[in-house]
C-alpha positions, 0 to 999 in steps of 0.5 A: 163758914165762920162763926160770924157768918153763921150769926149773920146768916141766921139773922139775914136769913130771917129777913129774906124769908120775912120780907117775902109775902106769904099767902096765909089764906085759909090758915090762921094769921101768923107773925110774918117771920113765923109764916115765912119760916114755915113756908120759905119762898124763893126770891128773885135776885136783886139787880146789880144796880139796886141796893140790897134791902136793909135788914132790921136786925133789932126787929128780927131779934125782938121777933125771935125773942118773943117766940123764945121760952127763955128770957134772954138778954140778947141786947147785951150778951153774946151768949144769949144772942147766940142762944137766941139764934140757935147757935153754939154759945160755948166758950170755945166757939166764942173764942173762935169768933173772937179770933175771927173778929181780931180780938187781941185782949186777954182771952182768959177774961171771958167777961171782957171778951164777951162784951167786946164780941157783942159790940163787934158783932153788932157793928159788923152786922151794921157794916154788912147791911143791917139796921142796928141801933147805936144802943146795940153797937156799944 
C-alpha cells in the first residue's frame, strides 16, 4: 500500500466506522467517531447502482484534532496531517508520497514540496469521493 492510500484509508476508515450507528445503551455517550472506533461494526456492501457515501474529510479531521493532545495545523501542514492520522511524517516518507503523486519540483526544498503535497493530498481525497472544502485544496 502506498503512502497516499494509507492517508486515504485512515480518513475514509473513520468515515465507515462513524457512519454506522452504534448502540451506546448503558454506556456514557461518546462522540460518534470515538464510539464507532471503539466498537467497529461490519457494514453491508453498497449496491453497484448506489453512489458511494460522501466522506466529509474536514469533519473527520476536526474530530480527530479535537481528541488529539497536540495542537496540529493539519489544515495547512502535510506533516501535521500525517501526525494527526498516526502516520510516519518523516522526510523520507513525504518524499515517497511526493513520488507517488508525481512531484517534479526540487525535492531539496522541503517547504515547497510540503505545501504541494498538502494541496495534492486534499485534491486527491476529493477525487476519491471525499468532501473537501476548496480552502483546504489550496
